[in-house]
Each structure stands twice: as structure tokens, then as C-alpha cells.
Phi, psi and omega in degrees: 000132181297159180274001172232160183261137180206153178289142172284123175250003175091002178270343185102155179308322184300337179243323182301324182300321182292341181287355170299328178231075187297333177300320180273316181307318182298321177291325174293323176295322178297318178296314179301318176301314183297318184298315187275333192243352182223020178278148180277347180291148171292157185297321181290321173300310181301312182292327174299319181287308186302312185293327179295316180289326177301318179288321179292320174291341186053046180267116185295325179294311183300319184289338177265008178263144174222165179284133183291328182259020181302309185304316182286347175265358181083022180265130176220184183298331176296329176299314182293328178291318177300317179296326181301328177236054188298333179297329183251012181293133172259354184247347177285145179282168178295323175299323181291317178295326182288325176294321176295316181298315179302311178306314179298313180295317178308311184282325188253327187202070185293342178286347176278003176282078183273178180308308178307317176297316177297324177295319174295320180296318180289335174294325188263331185234151170285162180294328174298320178293321178296320178298319180297316183297315179301311182291324178291313181297322174300315177299313183294316181300314183289309182293321177293322179293323175302314182296316181293319182297318180282356182067030185290130180286155171286147175292163182295324180259145182298134176285137175241127182237000000 
């Protein structure tokens, strides 16, 4: 049960709570749409970063979410296990590992993004992709943290984004 009271609108707690403030909730919805439907990042890179932040936030909604195009990108539950321990993964690409590392530093210690880290990031990603990664991580950190703070339950059916 969430820590605030709101009317059930049939969308599930993960969305219904935001309808208490539809003027802001609509903006959050637009940001989510942009992150999931207009990013230049590959699905696997996006999911590596998203899953890393989902674990950091301990957001049950985020942890119960998967990429709707995951199967065609070769994403299965083994992929999420690999991302959980990205430093020691033998199957993630360098870009996927770097996306997970970026997400971890973004969420836990953004001051640790030193010049050598940025050099590695620029070797692997174009500036527009880095901009996407920054905006995506900001959205996931903020929205996932809101859901976790409010104690919002995950829907019964897995969310696909």
C-alpha cells in the first residue's frame, strides 16, 4: 500500500498516484515516453543503465519492468543478472558495461566522474548518445526514487517499456 492516498483510476498504483497532480503527472508521462521511445541508445545499453538505477533505488516497479523489445535485442533474465554484476560480466559489451557504470556513478557518486572516465565515455559514445544517457538516468533516478519513497506496489503484470 502506498504511503499516500489517491483514487484508483485503473492504471495501477505506479501511475494512479501521479494523477493527484495531473499538471505535473502529464509532464512525467511525457518524459517517460521520450526516454523509452525516442532515445538514441540501443535497447541493451538503455536497459543496462535503467536496471542499474532500478537496483540502486530499490524500486519494485522498476525492478518488475522490462524492455518490450528486449527479446529481439537478445535480452533475457540472464542479461539482467549480468548487469547486476557488470564489473565481472563476460557477456556484456564494453558499451553496456559503461552504461551501467555511468548509471551507478550518476546515482551514487557523480563527483567520481573524473576526466579518465569521461575519456572512456567519449571513446564509446557520441555526444548525442551521452546526452540521452544523462537524461535517461535522470528520469529513472527521479521517477524510481519517487515510486520507492511512496511505497508504490508493482503491478501484477510485468510492465513493458
